[in-house]
C-alpha positions as CSV (number, residue, x, y, z in Angstrom):
1,M,-4.9,26.2,-0.8
2,G,-3.6,23.1,1.0
3,R,-0.5,22.9,3.0
4,I,2.7,22.0,1.2
5,Y,5.3,19.7,2.7
6,E,8.9,19.4,1.7
7,W,10.1,15.9,0.8
8,S,12.9,14.7,3.2
9,E,15.1,11.7,3.2
10,H,12.7,10.1,5.7
11,A,9.5,10.9,3.8
12,D,9.2,7.5,2.2
13,R,9.1,5.5,5.5
14,P,5.4,6.0,6.0
15,L,4.8,5.0,2.3
16,D,6.8,1.8,2.8
17,S,4.6,1.0,5.8
18,C,1.5,1.7,3.8
19,G,2.8,-0.7,1.1
20,H,3.4,-3.4,3.6
21,L,-0.1,-2.9,5.0
22,I,-1.7,-3.2,1.6
23,L,0.2,-6.5,0.9
24,A,-0.7,-7.9,4.3
25,A,-4.4,-6.9,3.8
26,R,-4.4,-8.8,0.4
27,A,-3.0,-11.9,2.1
28,E,-5.9,-11.8,4.5
29,G,-8.4,-11.4,1.7
30,L,-9.2,-7.8,2.2
31,E,-10.0,-5.3,-0.6
32,R,-7.7,-2.3,-0.4
33,C,-6.7,0.8,-2.3
34,W,-3.8,3.2,-1.8
35,I,-4.9,6.8,-2.0
36,G,-2.1,9.3,-2.2
37,S,-3.9,12.4,-3.5
38,F,-6.5,14.0,-1.3
39,R,-7.2,17.3,0.4
40,N,-5.6,17.2,3.8
41,E,-7.9,19.8,5.4
42,E,-11.1,18.0,4.4
43,L,-9.7,14.6,5.5
44,E,-8.6,16.0,8.9
45,K,-12.0,17.4,9.5
46,V,-14.0,14.2,8.4
47,L,-11.7,11.8,10.3
48,Q,-11.0,14.3,13.2
49,I,-7.2,14.1,12.7
50,P,-5.2,16.8,14.5
51,Q,-3.6,19.4,12.2
52,E,-0.1,18.6,13.5
53,W,-0.3,15.2,11.9
54,N,1.0,15.0,8.3
55,I,-1.2,12.6,6.3
56,V,0.7,11.0,3.5
57,A,-1.6,8.3,2.4
58,V,-5.0,6.8,3.1
59,T,-5.9,3.1,2.7
60,P,-9.5,2.0,2.9
61,L,-9.9,-1.7,3.8
62,S,-13.0,-3.8,3.4
63,F,-14.1,-7.4,3.2
64,P,-15.4,-8.2,-0.3
65,K,-18.8,-9.9,-0.7
66,E,-17.1,-12.5,-2.9
67,P,-13.4,-13.3,-3.1
68,C,-11.8,-11.2,-5.9
69,F,-8.7,-13.3,-6.3
70,K,-7.7,-16.9,-6.0
71,S,-4.4,-17.9,-4.5
72,K,-2.2,-19.7,-6.9
73,A,0.3,-22.4,-5.9
74,P,3.8,-20.9,-5.9
75,K,6.0,-21.8,-8.9
76,P,8.9,-24.1,-8.2
77,L,12.2,-22.3,-7.4
78,E,13.8,-24.0,-10.5
79,E,11.4,-21.9,-12.7
80,I,12.2,-18.5,-11.1
81,V,15.7,-18.7,-9.7
82,F,18.8,-18.9,-11.9
83,F,22.4,-19.5,-11.0
84,N,25.3,-17.9,-12.9
85,S,23.2,-17.1,-16.0
86,F,19.6,-16.6,-17.1
87,S,17.9,-19.6,-18.7
88,T,14.5,-20.3,-20.2
89,S,14.9,-24.0,-20.4
């Protein structure tokens, strides 16, 4: 049975960082995947991570053989920002 950790008010900070890492990796053209479910003991052994570290997420990064996405030009602000009320015109 794996170790169980209690959620604390600060538990989301590493996850926020992981999210930022994933966004930055995409901006650089890297493939990425957020893995939040794994067996800590096996991961500690394979990656030689000390047991006193609490692993909360794993993010493999790689360069794709071919680009998997194409950057789009940003929409003009007039199409996505509304003042005082929502408008579709």
